[in-house]
N, C-alpha and C positions, 0 to 999 in steps of 0.2 A: 682666894686663889694666887694673888699676886705674892702674899707671904709664903704660900708653899713653894712657889717658883724660886723665890729667893734662897729658901732654905734647901731645896733641892740642888740648886747651882752651886752653892757654898759647899754642901756635903759632897757632891760630885767632884768639885775641885779638890777637896781634901783627900779624898780616896785616891784621885788621879795622882796628886803630887806625891802622897805617900808611897803609893805603888810604884811609880816611876824611880823615885829616889832610892828606895831599898831595893828595887829590882836592879838598879845599876850598882847598888853597893854590893850586893851579893853575886851578881852576874858578870862584873867585869873581869872576875879571875878566869873566866872561860875565854877570854879573848886571846889572840895569838901575841906572843911577845912583841912583835912589830907595832901591834895596836895598842901596847901599853907604854911605849916609849915616852920619854919625858918631853920630846918635842911635840908629841900628840896631846899629851896632857896639857901643855902650855897653851896650844891652839884652842883646846877646848874650853880652857878657863878665859882666854881672850874672847872667845866668842860669847861665853855665858856673861862675861862682864859687860858686853855691849848692850845685851837684851836685859840685864839688870838695870841699867841706866834707862833704856827705853821704857821698861815696864814701870819703873818709879815714877817716870814723868808721866805716863798715861795714867797710872793710879791716882796721881796727884790731880790731874786734870778731871778725872772722873768724880773724884771727891769735891773739887771746887764746883763742878756741874751740879752734883747733887745738893750741895749745900745753897747754891743759888736758886735752884728749884724749890727747895724747902723754904727758903727765905721768902720768896717770891709769893708762894702760896700763903704763908703766913700773914705777910703784909697785905695781900688781897683779902684775906678773911677779916682782918681788923677793918680794912675800908668797907666789907660788905657789911659788917656788924653796925659800923656807924650809920650807913645808908639805911639799914632796916629800922634803926631807932628813928631816924628822921622821917622815915616814911610812916612809921606808926604815929609818931606826934603830928603830922600833917592829916592823917586820916581822923585822928581824935579831935583836931579843930574843926573838922566838919560836923561835929556834935553827933546826935542820933544817926545822920545819914551815912556815918562811917562805922557804925558798930558791927554789922556784918563783916566788913572787910577786916576790921580789926580782929574779930573772932578767927576769922580764917588765917591772918597773919600768926596768931598764936598756935593754932592747929598745925600750920607749916613748920613752925620752929619746933614743936613737940615732935613732929615726925623726923625732921632732919637730925635732931639731937639723939633720937632713940636708934636711928640706923646707922649714923656716921657722924664724925665731926664736922658735917656740913660741907666737906669738900668733894664729896661724890655726887654724881647725877643720879640720886635715888629717883626712881620713876613716880613712886607714890608722892614723895615730897615735891616733886616738880608738878604734879596734878593739883595738889593743894596750893601751891603758889600761883598756879594759872587760875585757880578759883578766885584767889584775892583780886587779880585783874578783872575777872568777869563781874565781880561785886563792885569793884571801882567804877567799871564802865557802865554799870546798871544805876549808879547814883543819878538823881535828877537834881541839879541844883537850881536855886530859885532867885539869887542876886549875884552881883559881880564879886562880892567877897568870897563866897563859896565857889564861884566859879574859878577864881583866883587859886583857892586852895586845892579844888578839884585838879586843876591842871598841873600844878606842883606835885600833887600826889601821883599822877599817872607818870609824870617824868621821872620822879624818885623810882617808881615801881619798874620802869623801863631800865634804869640803871642798876637796880637791884637784879633784874633778869640778866642783863649783859655781865655783870659781875660774877653771878651764880656759874654761868657757862665758862667764863674765863677760868675760874677756879677748878672747875670740873675737868677743863681741857688740860690744866697745868699738873693734874694729879696722876697722870698715866705714866710718868716718867720721861726722861730725855735720853738715857744712855742707850744706844742701840744694841740689839743682841750680837750683830757681827762683831762689834768692837770687844763686848765681854768674851766672845770665843777666841778672838785673835790673843787677848791678853792672857786667858788660860793657857793657850798653846805656848805663850812666851814662858810663862812660869812653869810649864812643863819641860820644856828645855833647860831651863835654869836649874830645876830641881834634879833634873837627870845629871847635869854636870856636877852637882854637889856630891852625887852618889858615886861618880867615876872616880876610881883609885882613891877612895876615902878608906880610912881604917874601920875595919868593922869590929866595933865595940858599942857598949850600951849608952855611953855618952854622945857618939855621932848619931846612933839610932834615935835616942830622945831628942836630939837637937833637930833632927829632920822632921820628926813627927810633930813636935811643938812648933816649929817655923811653919809647916803646912797647915797646922790648925790656926794660928794667928793671921796668916795670909787669907785663908778661906773666910775666916770670921770678918776680916777687914772688907772683904769684897761683899759680904753679906750685908753688913752696915752700909756700905756705900750704896748699894742696890736698894736697901731699905728706905734710906734717907731720899733716894730719888722718887719714891712713891709715897708722899707725905699723908695720904689718906688711910694708910695701913701699916701694920708691921710694929716692931718696937719702937721706932722713932715716928711718932706723929705729930702733925699740926694740933696744938692745943685747942679744944672746942670751948674753952672759957670765954671768948669773945660772944659767942652765940648763946652761952649759958646767961651771961649778964644781959644780953639783949632780952632773953625770954622773961628773966626776972624783972626787968624795968618795964616791959610793956604789959606784965600781968598786975602791975601796981594800980 
C-alpha cells in the first residue's frame, strides 16, 4: 500500500507538472497584449525564482529527513540483531530448559524474514515472539546460576521487545502529507512560469517533460526512503539473516 501511494503521488505530480507547463506554453498566446508585457514576464520570473529557492530548500530538508529515518532504522535493526544473538546465547546457556524458547526464537525469525525485513510489526511474527516470552517465563530454575541466566534472558527479551516496536514505529515515515501537497503546489507554480512566454518547439517541450519526470522521480525516491520497510529502497534484512544462520548452528 505504501509503495502504491508513493507511485501514485509521483505519477500525479508528473501529470500535473507536464499539464500545467504545456498548458501555459500553448495557452499564453490567448492572453491579452497587456498580460504579455515584458514587465509582467519579469514579475512572473521573479516570483517563480523565489519559489524555486524555497522548493529546493524544502526538498533538501525532506531528503535529509528521509535519509535520517532510513539510517536510524538501519542502526536499530543492527542493534536488534545483536540483542537477538545475545538472547539466544543466554537461552542456550540454560541447557535443556531453554530448548523450547530457542525453537520459538527460530520460528519467530523465520516468520519475520518471510514477511518483511523485520522492520514491520507483523502480527503473526509478534505472536511468535510473545510465545518466546511465555516459554521463558515457564522455565523453572533450580540453582543460583540458572536463576542469574534466566533473569538475564528475561531482561534481554524485554530489550528485544522494546527495540522491535521502536523499529516498527520508525518505519511509517516522518514526512507529513500536508508538506508534500504544499511542495507539489510550489512545483506547479514553478512549471507554470516555465511555460509562460516560452517558445513552442520540440526542445522546450522535451525539456519540460524531462524536468517534470526527474522531479517526480526524485519525490518518489524521497518518499520511498522515508518508508524503509517497503519500496525500492529498503533496509537490508541481512543482519536478521545472519542471526538466523547463527542460532540454527
